[in-house]
N, C-alpha and C positions, 0 to 999 in steps of 0.2 A: 309827876306824881301820878297822872292818868296812866300812862305807860306802865309804871312800876306796879300800879294795883289793878292793872287791866281792867279799869272802870272808870267812868266819868268822875273827876274830883272836883268840887266846885269850893271856892273859898267863901263859905256861907258867913262867916262871922266878919270877915273883911267886907264883904258887901253890905251887911247890915250896918256896919260903923260907918261906911262912906254914905249909906242911904240917911242915917241919922244925923251926921255932922259935917258930911263933906269931905272931899280928898284932902284938902290943905290941913284942916283940923286933924284928921286921922294920922297923916304924916307927922305933924307936930307932937301929937300924943305919943307915937311910936318912939320919936327921936327923944323926947324927954322923960319917958317911963325910965324907972329904976331897973327893971327888968326886962330884957329883949323879948321878943315875941317867939312863940314856936316857929312861925314861918321864917323868922330871921335865921334861926339855928337851921332849919331845915335846908334853907339856900346856901348858908356857909358849908354845910355838909356837903353838898352837890356842887361846891366850886362855882357858886353862882352870886357872888357878892354885889354884882351890879344891878341885881334885880330887887334888892332889898329897899326898904322904904328910905332908909337911911341914905343910900346911894342917891335916890331920887332928889332928896332934900338937897345934897350935895351939888347935883347937876342944874338945880334951879334955886340958887341962895336967894335970888332977888325976891322971893314970894315969901321967905321965912325970916324970922327976927335973928339976930347973930348968936343968941344962946341957942336956938333950934340947931342952926348950922353946927355950930361948935358941939353940941350934945352928939349930933349925927355923926361928925368926924370922929369924936372919942370912941363912940360905940364900934364903928368900923376899925379904928385903929387897934382897939383892945383885942380884936379877934384874929 
């Protein structure tokens, strides 16, 4: 995004949430949310699904409950 906008683009909301609740909880919340994030859509538009929070959950299933892993898988499969 920084290259596209020709200025530095920070993930302020993500950083704030991670600071508030931690990385694992942030990823859980994203996976279990009924609505996907704007960042998720943006990454898919750029053909970069491997960078989504859901993909991170799938790469590290040992850190998440089965329902979180299933929700992450479902979201990625639907797109």
